[in-house]
C-alpha positions in Angstrom: -19.8 -119.2 -58.9 -16.4 -120.0 -57.3 -17.8 -119.1 -53.9 -20.6 -121.6 -54.3 -18.1 -124.3 -54.9 -16.1 -123.4 -51.8 -19.2 -123.5 -49.7 -20.3 -126.9 -51.0 -16.8 -128.2 -50.5 -16.8 -126.8 -46.9 -20.3 -128.3 -46.1 -19.3 -131.7 -47.6 -16.1 -131.9 -45.6 -17.1 -130.0 -42.5 -15.7 -131.4 -39.2 -14.7 -130.1 -35.8 -11.0 -129.9 -34.9 -10.5 -131.4 -31.4 -10.0 -128.6 -28.8 -6.7 -130.2 -27.7 -5.4 -129.5 -31.2 -6.4 -125.8 -31.3 -3.5 -123.4 -30.7 -2.4 -119.8 -31.4 -2.8 -117.7 -33.3 -6.4 -116.7 -32.8 -8.4 -114.1 -34.6 -7.4 -110.4 -34.4 -10.0 -108.0 -32.9 -11.0 -107.0 -36.4 -11.4 -110.7 -37.5 -13.2 -111.5 -34.3 -15.7 -108.7 -34.9 -16.3 -110.0 -38.4 -16.8 -113.6 -37.1 -19.3 -112.4 -34.5 -21.1 -110.2 -37.0 -21.4 -113.1 -39.5 -22.4 -115.5 -36.7 -25.4 -113.4 -35.6 -26.9 -113.5 -39.1 -29.2 -116.4 -38.2 -32.9 -117.1 -38.4 -34.5 -115.1 -35.6 -38.3 -115.1 -35.7 -39.6 -111.7 -34.4 -36.1 -110.2 -34.5 -35.7 -110.8 -30.7 -32.0 -111.6 -30.8 -32.7 -114.2 -28.0 -29.0 -114.7 -27.3 -25.9 -112.8 -26.3 -22.2 -113.5 -26.6 -19.4 -113.5 -24.0 -15.8 -113.5 -25.2 -13.1 -115.1 -23.0 -9.5 -114.4 -24.0 -6.3 -113.4 -22.3 -5.6 -113.9 -18.6 -9.3 -114.5 -17.7 -9.1 -118.0 -19.3 -6.4 -119.0 -16.8 -8.2 -117.5 -13.9 -11.4 -119.4 -14.9 -9.4 -122.6 -15.1 -8.2 -122.2 -11.5 -11.8 -121.5 -10.4 -13.2 -124.5 -12.4 -10.5 -126.7 -10.7 -11.5 -125.4 -7.2 -15.2 -126.2 -8.0 -14.4 -129.7 -9.4 -12.2 -130.5 -6.3 -15.1 -129.7 -4.0 -17.1 -132.5 -5.7 -14.2 -134.8 -6.4 -11.3 -134.1 -4.0 -9.2 -137.1 -5.1 -9.1 -136.0 -8.8 -6.3 -137.5 -10.9 -3.6 -135.2 -12.1 -4.7 -135.4 -15.7 -8.3 -134.4 -14.6 -6.8 -131.4 -12.6 -4.9 -130.3 -15.7 -8.0 -130.6 -17.8 -9.9 -128.2 -15.5 -7.0 -125.7 -15.4 -6.8 -125.6 -19.2 -10.5 -125.9 -19.9 -10.7 -122.4 -21.4 -7.0 -121.8 -22.3 -6.7 -124.7 -24.8 -7.7 -122.3 -27.6 -6.7 -118.7 -28.0 -10.3 -117.6 -27.3 -13.6 -119.0 -26.3 -17.0 -117.4 -27.1 -20.0 -118.4 -25.0 -23.3 -118.3 -26.9 -25.8 -117.6 -24.2 -29.5 -118.3 -24.9 -31.8 -115.7 -23.4 -34.9 -117.4 -24.6 -38.0 -116.5 -22.6 -41.8 -116.7 -22.9 -43.2 -114.4 -25.6 -46.7 -113.5 -26.6 -46.0 -114.5 -30.3 -42.7 -116.3 -30.6 -42.4 -119.8 -29.2 -39.5 -120.2 -26.7 -38.3 -123.3 -28.6 -37.8 -121.2 -31.8 -35.6 -118.8 -29.7 -33.5 -121.7 -28.4 -33.1 -123.0 -31.9 -31.8 -119.5 -33.0 -29.0 -119.7 -30.4 -28.1 -123.2 -31.8 -28.0 -121.7 -35.3 -25.7 -119.0 -34.0 -23.3 -121.6 -32.7 -23.1 -123.3 -36.0 -22.8 -120.0 -37.9 -19.9 -119.1 -35.7 -18.1 -122.3 -36.6 -18.6 -121.5 -40.3 -17.6 -117.9 -39.9 -14.4 -118.9 -38.0 -13.5 -121.3 -40.8 -14.2 -118.7 -43.5 -11.6 -116.5 -41.8 -9.0 -119.3 -41.9 -9.4 -120.5 -38.3 -10.6 -123.8 -36.8 -13.4 -124.0 -34.2 -15.1 -126.5 -31.9 -18.5 -126.2 -30.2 -18.5 -127.6 -26.7 -20.6 -127.4 -23.5 -19.1 -129.6 -20.8 -20.1 -129.6 -17.1 -19.4 -125.9 -16.7 -22.5 -125.1 -18.9 -24.8 -126.8 -16.4 -23.3 -125.9 -13.0 -24.8 -122.9 -11.3 -21.5 -121.9 -9.6 -19.5 -122.2 -12.8 -22.2 -120.3 -14.7 -21.9 -117.4 -12.1 -18.1 -117.3 -12.6 -18.7 -117.1 -16.4 -21.0 -114.2 -16.1 -24.1 -116.1 -17.1 -27.3 -114.7 -15.5 -30.0 -116.7 -13.7 -32.5 -118.0 -16.3 -30.0 -118.0 -19.1 -28.5 -121.1 -20.7 -25.3 -121.8 -22.5 -26.0 -123.0 -26.0 -22.3 -123.6 -26.5 -18.7 -122.5 -25.9 -17.0 -122.0 -29.3 -13.3 -122.5 -29.1 -11.5 -120.7 -31.9 -7.9 -120.7 -33.0 -5.4 -122.3 -35.5 -4.4 -125.9 -36.1 -2.3 -128.0 -38.4 -3.8 -131.2 -37.0 -5.2 -133.4 -39.8 -8.6 -134.2 -38.3 -10.0 -137.5 -39.6 -13.6 -137.7 -40.6 -16.0 -139.6 -38.4 -18.9 -141.9 -39.5 -21.8 -139.9 -40.7 -25.5 -140.9 -40.8 -26.7 -142.8 -43.8 -29.5 -140.8 -45.4 -31.6 -143.9 -46.1 -31.7 -144.5 -42.4 -32.7 -141.0 -41.3 -34.8 -139.6 -44.1 -38.4 -140.4 -45.0 -40.5 -138.8 -47.7 -44.0 -138.0 -46.6 -46.7 -139.4 -48.7 -44.6 -142.0 -50.5 -45.4 -145.7 -50.1 
């Protein structure tokens, strides 16, 4: 029963820690494997596993930042220094980043849309799994999820899409809540007059 209370508390108060506030330490390899195992326990019509995961940690994050900056400078050569720094640290702000890659494709029985939704569910499950292990997480996409050159650098294959980059680490930042939808404005009850 106590676990139920913790889950309801979590769901009531759930929020994302800003990526700029995420720091070391990140999960150990054992914790990461548990987080990824829990994250993949999502609805998956037809048991297709229409997604895959790419983990970015260590030196590759800095190298990707340098490559992202080079790509960004090709499009905007007069970037401000703060924007340059943002590109350099795009994947090194958190101790690790996990790409959730949607591999959704036409299927004889399973609608592609359901496969895409499964990847989104995986992203959210990963946030919850990271939090359950005592870490904070943030689900981002940003321009690198939609740029063909950046996708190639990230190891994303043609035809695949990034459902999200999940930044995971630690934080002592007191994240304030944000306004949430008012149920009476977004919920209707079918058949009631």
